[in-house]
BADREN-697826 format. One record per residue (C-alpha): residue in three letters; x, y, z; chain. Coordinates in pm, 1 decimal. Layout:
+--------+----------+----------+----------+--------+
! residu !       px !       py !       pz ! chaine !
+--------+----------+----------+----------+--------+
!    ala !        X !        Y !        Z !      A !
...
+--------+----------+----------+----------+--------+
# end
This chain:
+--------+----------+----------+----------+--------+
! residu !       px !       py !       pz ! chaine !
+--------+----------+----------+----------+--------+
!    met !   2359.2 !  -1703.8 !     21.6 !      A !
!    arg !   2272.0 !  -1409.9 !   -204.5 !      A !
!    pro !   1923.4 !  -1395.6 !   -357.2 !      A !
!    asp !   1899.4 !  -1452.6 !   -732.3 !      A !
!    ile !   1689.0 !  -1138.4 !   -773.8 !      A !
!    asp !   1752.4 !   -819.0 !   -576.7 !      A !
!    val !   1641.6 !   -457.0 !   -589.1 !      A !
!    lys !   1884.1 !   -382.3 !   -875.3 !      A !
!    tyr !   1700.6 !   -631.1 !  -1095.5 !      A !
!    tyr !   1362.7 !   -477.8 !  -1013.6 !      A !
!    tyr !   1503.6 !   -130.8 !  -1074.0 !      A !
!    gly !   1625.6 !   -239.8 !  -1416.9 !      A !
!    lys !   1281.4 !   -380.7 !  -1501.6 !      A !
!    phe !   1119.0 !    -62.9 !  -1370.9 !      A !
!    ile !   1330.7 !    157.9 !  -1600.0 !      A !
!    glu !   1279.1 !    -78.4 !  -1893.8 !      A !
!    asp !    901.0 !    -70.3 !  -1846.8 !      A !
!    ala !    906.8 !    309.2 !  -1807.8 !      A !
!    asn !   1093.9 !    348.2 !  -2137.4 !      A !
!    lys !    847.5 !    121.1 !  -2317.0 !      A !
!    ala !    546.3 !    300.6 !  -2167.8 !      A !
!    tyr !    695.1 !    637.1 !  -2261.4 !      A !
!    asp !    742.3 !    531.4 !  -2625.7 !      A !
!    ile !    385.1 !    398.2 !  -2645.6 !      A !
!    asn !    239.1 !    714.2 !  -2492.3 !      A !
!    lys !    453.1 !    934.1 !  -2717.6 !      A !
!    glu !    319.3 !    756.6 !  -3026.5 !      A !
!    asp !    -38.8 !    792.9 !  -2898.1 !      A !
!    tyr !     23.6 !   1159.7 !  -2823.0 !      A !
!    asp !    158.5 !   1232.7 !  -3171.5 !      A !
!    asn !   -137.2 !   1054.4 !  -3334.4 !      A !
!    leu !   -384.7 !   1251.7 !  -3123.5 !      A !
!    ile !   -214.7 !   1580.9 !  -3210.1 !      A !
!    asn !   -243.1 !   1502.2 !  -3580.5 !      A !
!    leu !   -608.5 !   1404.0 !  -3542.3 !      A !
!    arg !   -681.3 !   1724.6 !  -3350.5 !      A !
!    lys !   -526.5 !   1932.2 !  -3631.3 !      A !
!    arg !   -756.2 !   1768.7 !  -3887.7 !      A !
!    leu !  -1064.0 !   1821.7 !  -3669.4 !      A !
!    tyr !   -965.5 !   2181.4 !  -3597.6 !      A !
!    arg !   -968.8 !   2261.8 !  -3967.6 !      A !
!    leu !  -1327.0 !   2133.3 !  -3982.7 !      A !
!    val !  -1462.1 !   2340.0 !  -3690.7 !      A !
!    ala !  -1233.5 !   2646.4 !  -3669.9 !      A !
!    asn !  -1464.2 !   2874.0 !  -3871.7 !      A !
!    lys !  -1786.1 !   2731.7 !  -3726.2 !      A !
!    lys !  -1751.9 !   2895.6 !  -3384.7 !      A !
!    ala !  -2081.4 !   3088.3 !  -3405.4 !      A !
!    ile !  -2312.5 !   2792.9 !  -3468.8 !      A !
!    ile !  -2119.5 !   2577.4 !  -3218.2 !      A !
!    asn !  -2161.5 !   2840.5 !  -2944.5 !      A !
!    glu !  -2529.3 !   2880.0 !  -3027.6 !      A !
!    phe !  -2616.2 !   2510.3 !  -3025.4 !      A !
!    phe !  -2411.8 !   2408.0 !  -2720.2 !      A !
!    asn !  -2480.0 !   2731.0 !  -2524.9 !      A !
!    leu !  -2109.8 !   2813.4 !  -2506.8 !      A !
!    asp !  -1907.2 !   3133.3 !  -2518.1 !      A !
!    ile !  -1585.9 !   3020.5 !  -2687.9 !      A !
!    asn !  -1361.1 !   3293.7 !  -2823.3 !      A !
!    asn !  -1090.7 !   3071.1 !  -2973.5 !      A !
!    ile !  -1146.7 !   2700.4 !  -3044.8 !      A !
!    gly !   -770.5 !   2656.7 !  -3076.4 !      A !
!    asp !   -710.4 !   2776.8 !  -2719.6 !      A !
!    asp !   -640.5 !   2461.7 !  -2514.8 !      A !
!    asn !   -713.2 !   2628.9 !  -2181.8 !      A !
!    glu !  -1050.8 !   2748.6 !  -2304.5 !      A !
!    ile !  -1145.8 !   2414.4 !  -2461.2 !      A !
!    asn !  -1042.7 !   2219.8 !  -2148.2 !      A !
!    thr !  -1308.8 !   2406.3 !  -1948.1 !      A !
!    val !  -1592.0 !   2290.1 !  -2176.2 !      A !
!    asp !  -1816.7 !   2024.6 !  -2020.9 !      A !
!    phe !  -1787.8 !   1731.1 !  -2261.9 !      A !
!    asp !  -2073.7 !   1532.2 !  -2105.8 !      A !
!    ala !  -2311.9 !   1828.7 !  -2128.0 !      A !
!    cys !  -2224.6 !   1877.7 !  -2496.3 !      A !
!    arg !  -2268.9 !   1509.3 !  -2567.3 !      A !
!    ser !  -2613.5 !   1519.7 !  -2406.1 !      A !
!    lys !  -2713.9 !   1798.8 !  -2646.4 !      A !
!    thr !  -2644.4 !   1568.6 !  -2943.2 !      A !
!    arg !  -2905.4 !   1325.1 !  -2808.9 !      A !
!    thr !  -3193.7 !   1573.0 !  -2812.2 !      A !
!    ser !  -3470.4 !   1623.9 !  -3066.2 !      A !
!    glu !  -3319.9 !   1962.1 !  -3149.6 !      A !
!    phe !  -3009.6 !   1786.5 !  -3280.1 !      A !
!    ala !  -3210.6 !   1521.7 !  -3467.4 !      A !
!    thr !  -3415.7 !   1780.6 !  -3657.0 !      A !
!    thr !  -3134.8 !   2021.7 !  -3746.3 !      A !
!    asp !  -2962.2 !   2051.0 !  -4081.9 !      A !
!    val !  -2738.0 !   1753.1 !  -4167.6 !      A !
!    his !  -2434.5 !   1975.6 !  -4233.7 !      A !
!    lys !  -2473.6 !   2141.1 !  -3895.0 !      A !
!    arg !  -2512.3 !   1801.4 !  -3729.3 !      A !
!    leu !  -2181.2 !   1698.4 !  -3882.9 !      A !
!    thr !  -2019.1 !   2014.8 !  -3747.1 !      A !
!    tyr !  -2156.6 !   1947.2 !  -3398.6 !      A !
!    leu !  -2029.2 !   1587.8 !  -3406.9 !      A !
!    asn !  -1687.1 !   1701.4 !  -3527.6 !      A !
!    phe !  -1671.0 !   1952.1 !  -3243.9 !      A !
!    leu !  -1772.8 !   1681.5 !  -2997.6 !      A !
!    lys !  -1497.0 !   1458.7 !  -3131.5 !      A !
!    tyr !  -1257.4 !   1754.2 !  -3106.6 !      A !
!    leu !  -1345.1 !   1785.6 !  -2737.0 !      A !
!    gln !  -1291.0 !   1413.2 !  -2683.5 !      A !
!    val !   -953.9 !   1420.6 !  -2856.7 !      A !
!    gln !   -851.8 !   1723.8 !  -2652.2 !      A !
!    lys !   -951.7 !   1538.0 !  -2337.3 !      A !
!    asn !   -746.5 !   1234.9 !  -2446.3 !      A !
!    ile !   -446.9 !   1453.9 !  -2525.8 !      A !
!    tyr !   -453.7 !   1590.9 !  -2171.9 !      A !
!    gly !   -466.1 !   1241.0 !  -2024.6 !      A !
!    val !   -184.1 !   1108.1 !  -2243.8 !      A !
!    ser !     29.7 !   1417.1 !  -2174.9 !      A !
!    gln !     -2.3 !   1352.2 !  -1800.6 !      A !
!    ser !    103.4 !    991.1 !  -1857.3 !      A !
!    leu !    401.7 !   1113.4 !  -2059.4 !      A !
!    lys !    511.2 !   1339.5 !  -1773.9 !      A !
!    leu !    480.6 !   1050.4 !  -1528.9 !      A !
!    glu !    680.7 !    811.0 !  -1746.6 !      A !
!    glu !    942.6 !   1083.0 !  -1803.1 !      A !
!    arg !    984.1 !   1116.1 !  -1426.3 !      A !
!    lys !   1003.9 !    738.8 !  -1387.5 !      A !
!    lys !   1269.8 !    714.1 !  -1659.5 !      A !
!    arg !   1489.3 !    963.7 !  -1473.1 !      A !
!    leu !   1452.7 !    795.5 !  -1133.3 !      A !
!    thr !   1789.5 !    695.8 !   -984.0 !      A !
!    ile !   1839.6 !    364.5 !   -808.2 !      A !
!    ala !   1880.4 !    550.0 !   -475.6 !      A !
!    glu !   1542.7 !    720.3 !   -525.8 !      A !
!    tyr !   1389.3 !    388.4 !   -630.4 !      A !
!    arg !   1517.4 !    221.0 !   -312.1 !      A !
!    lys !   1360.0 !    496.1 !   -100.7 !      A !
!    leu !   1024.1 !    457.6 !   -275.6 !      A !
!    val !   1026.2 !     79.5 !   -229.3 !      A !
!    gln !   1124.9 !    115.1 !    136.7 !      A !
!    arg !    852.9 !    372.5 !    197.5 !      A !
!    phe !    590.1 !    160.2 !     21.6 !      A !
!    tyr !    658.3 !   -152.6 !    226.2 !      A !
!    asn !    756.7 !      9.4 !    556.0 !      A !
!    tyr !    469.1 !    259.6 !    557.5 !      A !
!    gly !    205.5 !    170.5 !    298.1 !      A !
!    val !    186.4 !   -207.0 !    335.8 !      A !
!    met !    221.2 !   -205.4 !    713.9 !      A !
!    lys !    -41.2 !     66.8 !    752.3 !      A !
!    cys !   -276.2 !   -139.6 !    539.3 !      A !
!    ile !   -228.1 !   -451.5 !    754.5 !      A !
!    leu !   -235.0 !   -270.4 !   1090.5 !      A !
!    glu !   -562.2 !   -101.2 !    996.8 !      A !
!    gly !   -713.0 !   -449.5 !    966.6 !      A !
!    tyr !   -701.4 !   -490.3 !    589.4 !      A !
!    ala !   -543.5 !   -774.4 !    393.1 !      A !
!    tyr !   -256.8 !   -674.3 !    166.6 !      A !
!    gln !   -275.8 !   -859.3 !   -164.0 !      A !
!    val !     66.8 !   -974.0 !   -278.0 !      A !
!    ala !    120.2 !   -964.7 !   -654.5 !      A !
!    gly !    145.3 !  -1279.5 !   -862.6 !      A !
!    gly !   -123.8 !  -1475.9 !   -684.5 !      A !
!    leu !     92.9 !  -1539.8 !   -377.5 !      A !
!    gly !   -197.3 !  -1451.8 !   -149.3 !      A !
!    asn !   -298.1 !  -1196.5 !    113.0 !      A !
!    ile !   -106.5 !  -1095.4 !    424.4 !      A !
!    leu !   -315.6 !   -999.9 !    725.2 !      A !
!    cys !   -304.7 !   -987.1 !   1103.1 !      A !
!    asn !   -547.4 !  -1194.5 !   1310.9 !      A !
!    arg !   -634.6 !  -1191.9 !   1680.9 !      A !
!    trp !   -719.7 !  -1533.9 !   1825.4 !      A !
!    lys !   -816.8 !  -1652.2 !   2172.3 !      A !
!    val !   -570.9 !  -1887.9 !   2340.5 !      A !
!    thr !   -719.5 !  -2230.9 !   2404.9 !      A !
!    ser !   -423.0 !  -2349.6 !   2612.9 !      A !
!    lys !   -326.7 !  -2199.3 !   2947.6 !      A !
!    lys !     37.9 !  -2303.2 !   2909.9 !      A !
!    pro !    266.7 !  -2019.4 !   3028.4 !      A !
!    val !    482.6 !  -1845.5 !   2769.6 !      A !
!    ile !    785.3 !  -1618.2 !   2805.7 !      A !
!    asp !    708.8 !  -1250.3 !   2861.4 !      A !
!    phe !    990.6 !  -1105.5 !   2652.2 !      A !
!    asn !    950.5 !   -745.4 !   2770.1 !      A !
!    ala !    957.1 !   -841.2 !   3136.9 !      A !
!    thr !   1238.7 !  -1090.8 !   3074.0 !      A !
!    asn !   1458.1 !   -832.3 !   2900.6 !      A !
!    lys !   1392.6 !   -584.0 !   3180.1 !      A !
!    lys !   1492.6 !   -839.3 !   3443.6 !      A !
!    lys !   1807.1 !   -930.9 !   3247.8 !      A !
!    arg !   1913.9 !   -565.6 !   3245.6 !      A !
!    glu !   1851.0 !   -536.3 !   3619.8 !      A !
!    ile !   2057.2 !   -846.9 !   3695.5 !      A !
!    leu !   2348.6 !   -731.8 !   3478.9 !      A !
!    ala !   2331.6 !   -379.5 !   3621.7 !      A !
!    ala !   2365.8 !   -530.0 !   3970.1 !      A !
!    gly !   2684.9 !   -708.1 !   3859.8 !      A !
!    lys !   2530.9 !  -1052.1 !   3882.7 !      A !
!    lys !   2546.7 !  -1344.2 !   3643.8 !      A !
!    leu !   2260.3 !  -1457.0 !   3418.6 !      A !
!    tyr !   2142.5 !  -1813.8 !   3464.1 !      A !
!    asn !   2277.1 !  -2060.9 !   3207.8 !      A !
!    glu !   2124.0 !  -2407.1 !   3195.2 !      A !
!    asp !   2440.4 !  -2585.4 !   3076.2 !      A !
!    glu !   2658.1 !  -2416.0 !   3337.9 !      A !
!    ala !   2404.0 !  -2495.8 !   3609.8 !      A !
!    ala !   2400.4 !  -2864.1 !   3507.7 !      A !
!    ala !   2783.2 !  -2880.2 !   3510.6 !      A !
!    cys !   2802.8 !  -2723.0 !   3857.3 !      A !
!    lys !   2541.2 !  -2962.3 !   3990.7 !      A !
!    leu !   2736.4 !  -3255.8 !   3850.3 !      A !
!    arg !   3054.0 !  -3140.5 !   4032.0 !      A !
!    gly !   2869.4 !  -3047.5 !   4350.8 !      A !
!    ile !   2955.7 !  -2679.1 !   4310.5 !      A !
!    lys !   2714.7 !  -2403.3 !   4407.7 !      A !
!    tyr !   2592.0 !  -2215.1 !   4101.1 !      A !
!    asp !   2542.3 !  -1837.9 !   4133.9 !      A !
!    gly !   2356.1 !  -1766.5 !   3808.6 !      A !
!    val !   2032.5 !  -1571.2 !   3859.6 !      A !
!    pro !   1719.1 !  -1691.7 !   3671.6 !      A !
!    tyr !   1587.2 !  -1417.1 !   3450.4 !      A !
!    lys !   1301.0 !  -1564.0 !   3248.5 !      A !
!    val !    955.8 !  -1423.2 !   3330.7 !      A !
!    tyr !    646.8 !  -1616.6 !   3225.1 !      A !
!    lys !    290.4 !  -1513.1 !   3163.2 !      A !
!    thr !    -37.8 !  -1667.4 !   3053.0 !      A !
!    asn !   -196.8 !  -1510.9 !   2746.8 !      A !
!    asp !   -571.6 !  -1494.0 !   2684.2 !      A !
!    tyr !   -516.2 !  -1417.3 !   2316.1 !      A !
!    tyr !   -241.5 !  -1386.5 !   2056.5 !      A !
!    tyr !   -180.7 !  -1205.3 !   1729.2 !      A !
!    glu !    -81.5 !  -1382.7 !   1410.5 !      A !
!    phe !     55.4 !  -1248.8 !   1082.3 !      A !
!    lys !    -49.0 !  -1491.3 !    812.4 !      A !
!    leu !    -39.5 !  -1543.2 !    435.6 !      A !
!    ile !   -367.8 !  -1682.6 !    303.0 !      A !
!    asp !   -549.9 !  -1739.8 !    -27.5 !      A !
!    asn !   -240.9 !  -1845.9 !   -219.5 !      A !
!    ser !   -343.7 !  -1935.2 !   -575.0 !      A !
!    arg !     -1.3 !  -1981.0 !   -734.3 !      A !
!    tyr !    103.8 !  -2289.0 !   -534.7 !      A !
!    lys !   -229.0 !  -2445.5 !   -446.0 !      A !
!    asn !    -89.1 !  -2774.6 !   -319.7 !      A !
!    val !    197.0 !  -2623.7 !   -120.5 !      A !
!    asn !    173.7 !  -2488.5 !    233.4 !      A !
!    ile !    327.2 !  -2141.8 !    201.7 !      A !
!    lys !    439.0 !  -1991.6 !    532.2 !      A !
!    phe !    482.9 !  -1618.4 !    583.1 !      A !
!    glu !    797.4 !  -1530.7 !    779.7 !      A !
!    arg !    818.9 !  -1190.5 !    941.2 !      A !
!    lys !   1161.6 !  -1036.3 !   1003.0 !      A !
!    asp !   1240.0 !   -837.1 !   1317.1 !      A !
!    arg !   1366.2 !   -484.5 !   1255.6 !      A !
!    met !   1454.2 !   -205.8 !   1496.5 !      A !
!    asp !   1431.4 !    169.0 !   1450.5 !      A !
!    phe !   1753.8 !    285.5 !   1615.2 !      A !
!    lys !   1602.7 !    628.3 !   1669.6 !      A !
!    tyr !   1406.2 !    470.1 !   1955.7 !      A !
!    arg !   1679.1 !    240.7 !   2088.1 !      A !
!    gly !   1616.9 !    134.5 !   2448.3 !      A !
!    met !   1256.1 !    256.8 !   2459.4 !      A !
!    ser !    957.2 !     32.4 !   2530.8 !      A !
!    gln !    652.0 !     15.6 !   2307.5 !      A !
!    gly !    455.2 !    213.1 !   2565.7 !      A !
!    glu !    718.5 !    487.5 !   2579.3 !      A !
!    ile !    721.7 !    516.7 !   2201.4 !      A !
!    ala !    340.5 !    526.3 !   2190.1 !      A !
!    ala !    344.3 !    811.6 !   2442.2 !      A !
!    ile !    545.3 !   1038.3 !   2210.4 !      A !
!    cys !    341.8 !    955.1 !   1898.9 !      A !
!    lys !     66.7 !   1207.7 !   1825.3 !      A !
!    thr !   -122.0 !    998.9 !   1567.9 !      A !
!    ala !   -137.0 !    639.5 !   1448.7 !      A !
!    asp !     31.1 !    760.7 !   1130.4 !      A !
!    asp !    340.2 !    847.2 !   1335.3 !      A !
!    ile !    356.2 !    479.7 !   1435.4 !      A !
!    tyr !    322.7 !    356.9 !   1078.3 !      A !
!    arg !    614.6 !    579.9 !    973.2 !      A !
!    thr !    860.0 !    426.8 !   1222.1 !      A !
!    lys !   1108.8 !    170.1 !   1090.2 !      A !
!    phe !   1012.5 !   -119.0 !   1315.3 !      A !
!    asp !    883.9 !   -453.4 !   1193.0 !      A !
!    met !    508.5 !   -523.9 !   1185.2 !      A !
!    arg !    486.6 !   -699.7 !   1520.4 !      A !
!    phe !    666.7 !   -424.2 !   1708.1 !      A !
!    lys !    451.6 !   -159.6 !   1537.6 !      A !
!    leu !    145.8 !   -360.9 !   1640.9 !      A !
!    gly !    258.4 !   -344.3 !   2004.4 !      A !
!    ile !    304.3 !     33.4 !   1980.5 !      A !
!    leu !    -37.4 !     71.2 !   1815.1 !      A !
!    leu !   -210.7 !   -130.9 !   2088.5 !      A !
!    ala !    -41.3 !     82.6 !   2354.3 !      A !
!    phe !   -139.3 !    401.2 !   2168.9 !      A !
!    glu !   -499.7 !    297.9 !   2098.3 !      A !
!    pro !   -605.5 !    -11.6 !   2297.6 !      A !
!    met !   -932.7 !    -44.6 !   2103.3 !      A !
!    ser !   -739.5 !   -100.3 !   1779.5 !      A !
!    tyr !   -743.8 !   -474.0 !   1860.6 !      A !
!    leu !  -1090.4 !   -472.5 !   1700.3 !      A !
!    asn !   -917.2 !   -435.3 !   1361.3 !      A !
!    phe !   -792.2 !   -792.8 !   1384.0 !      A !
!    ile !  -1096.8 !   -987.0 !   1502.8 !      A !
!    arg !  -1214.5 !  -1216.0 !   1221.0 !      A !
!    asn !  -1511.8 !  -1389.2 !   1384.4 !      A !
!    ala !  -1723.7 !  -1345.1 !   1694.6 !      A !
!    glu !  -1564.2 !  -1640.7 !   1876.8 !      A !
!    gln !  -1209.4 !  -1529.3 !   1785.9 !      A !
!    lys !  -1126.8 !  -1891.3 !   1706.8 !      A !
!    glu !   -879.2 !  -1957.9 !   1429.4 !      A !
!    tyr !  -1055.5 !  -2256.9 !   1280.4 !      A !
!    ser !  -1413.8 !  -2136.8 !   1315.1 !      A !
!    leu !  -1617.3 !  -2110.9 !    996.8 !      A !
!    gly !  -1583.1 !  -1767.6 !    845.0 !      A !
!    ala !  -1253.9 !  -1676.7 !   1011.2 !      A !
!    his !  -1098.1 !  -1610.2 !    672.4 !      A !
!    asn !  -1418.3 !  -1551.2 !    480.8 !      A !
!    ser !  -1394.3 !  -1252.8 !    246.8 !      A !
!    gln !  -1714.4 !  -1111.7 !    398.8 !      A !
!    asn !  -1537.9 !  -1084.1 !    735.2 !      A !
!    arg !  -1210.2 !   -951.2 !    602.0 !      A !
!    gln !  -1153.2 !   -616.4 !    441.0 !      A !
!    arg !   -914.3 !   -630.3 !    148.8 !      A !
!    phe !   -665.4 !   -386.1 !      9.7 !      A !
!    gln !   -464.6 !   -401.5 !   -310.7 !      A !
!    ser !   -183.1 !   -167.7 !   -397.3 !      A !
+--------+----------+----------+----------+--------+
# end
């Protein structure tokens, strides 16, 4: 079944929003330019008294580069002194007009930067948009979670984080790495993997079954959990976070330990194209002490008070 909303829809909304933001910023920019022209006419021939009062050395008030170097906060502080209060009213008006000129110039710079950004966003192709989205989620979000933060999902859906809990049951579980290794060894030796249905059929007919058991079990002292918490959109619904497995074919056939050995920094791990759980395994092999990122309370018990308390969990919002 195809999803109702895919990346093409979000790309369309992205371009639509960029066009709207560009138009709004362009209108603001034009208004600021007109206001600056009016203010310039009021202060253009008052350079001498402006330089004297504000301790400046301006050669041309109309030079944007020169005006952008003026410290607005320092000039504003001068207008709050007794010297300003006792000066001639016409000069005070000139000083205030110059101060407003500086503020408008500062706003023009900010709006012009926004215009450049929106212009770039408007011209973004869908292929470029896909790459940005992939990089954000594959690198940015996963780095956030694997550094022990909670990633806040938009729309009130909650926070995704990774927790480390102690195992209360000693029931053995399958060791997937060891199991896969044993499966490869059995197949490489030309032998047959054990199949429960085939074994039952052979037993029923009194035939010897030659399948080799391959499952390897282990007992864990702890486990890691990726969880969605603090959902505020659907308060009466139990929302479950499902993680999807994904492989980086560049490292096909390599174990987590082997991949960790060729990574120079943790950032190299975050940039791989594996899913979160596999990246977690690489990170723990690369830096064993990184497990401390995921401890939420001293007892490491899932249902202990404070396990999901905001004071014990660092948060991150994109």
